[in-house]
C-alpha positions in Angstrom: 0.0 0.0 0.0 1.4 3.4 -0.9 1.5 6.4 1.4 -1.3 8.0 -0.6 -3.4 4.9 -0.2 -2.9 5.0 3.6 -3.9 8.7 3.6 -7.0 7.9 1.5 -8.0 5.1 3.9 -7.4 7.4 6.8 -9.6 10.2 5.2 -12.3 7.6 4.4 -12.4 6.3 7.9 -11.4 2.8 7.0 -8.1 3.2 8.8 -7.5 4.7 12.2 -4.8 7.2 12.9 -3.1 4.6 15.1 -3.1 2.1 12.2 -1.6 4.7 9.9 1.1 5.5 12.5 1.9 1.8 12.7 2.2 1.7 8.9 4.5 4.7 8.9 6.7 3.2 11.6 7.1 -0.1 9.6 7.7 1.6 6.3 11.2 1.9 4.8 11.5 5.6 4.2 14.2 7.0 2.0 16.6 9.5 3.5 15.6 13.1 2.5 17.7 14.8 -0.1 19.5 18.1 0.8 17.4 21.1 -0.1 19.6 22.0 -3.1 19.1 18.6 -4.6 15.3 18.8 -4.0 15.1 22.2 -5.7 17.0 20.9 -8.7 14.9 17.8 -8.9 11.6 19.8 -8.9 12.8 22.5 -11.3 10.4 22.5 -14.2 8.0 20.2 -12.3 5.9 23.0 -10.8 2.4 21.7 -10.3 3.4 18.0 -10.7 1.7 15.6 -8.4 3.8 14.3 -5.5 5.1 10.8 -5.5 2.3 8.8 -4.0 4.7 6.7 -2.0 6.7 9.5 -0.4 6.5 12.0 2.4 5.7 14.6 -0.3 2.2 12.9 -0.5 1.7 13.7 3.2 2.9 17.3 2.8 0.4 17.8 -0.1 -2.6 16.2 1.7 -4.9 19.0 2.9 -7.2 16.5 4.6 -4.9 16.0 7.5 -5.4 17.8 10.8 -2.4 19.4 12.5 -2.5 16.6 15.1 -2.7 13.8 12.5 0.2 15.4 10.5 2.3 15.7 13.7 1.7 12.1 14.7 2.5 10.8 11.3 5.6 12.9 11.2 6.7 11.4 14.5 6.0 7.9 13.3 8.1 8.5 10.2 10.9 10.0 12.2 11.0 6.9 14.5 11.2 4.7 11.4 14.2 6.6 10.0 16.2 6.8 13.3 
């Protein structure tokens, strides 16, 4: 299941925030690129949809509450550390 699919299920109420957090903790997240690399990667891609299986999908999802975003971010952080 992609990150976007987890977010869709969370928004639809078919997945709890606790289940989404558990998914994010188990997920193998790629290390973030330095900002300069990110800017270069997105140059010319303005308006492009985010990768549905990346943290960018979370950042682009306006359905998340502040609390949900913070809890998912903490779950992701624990997976990376």
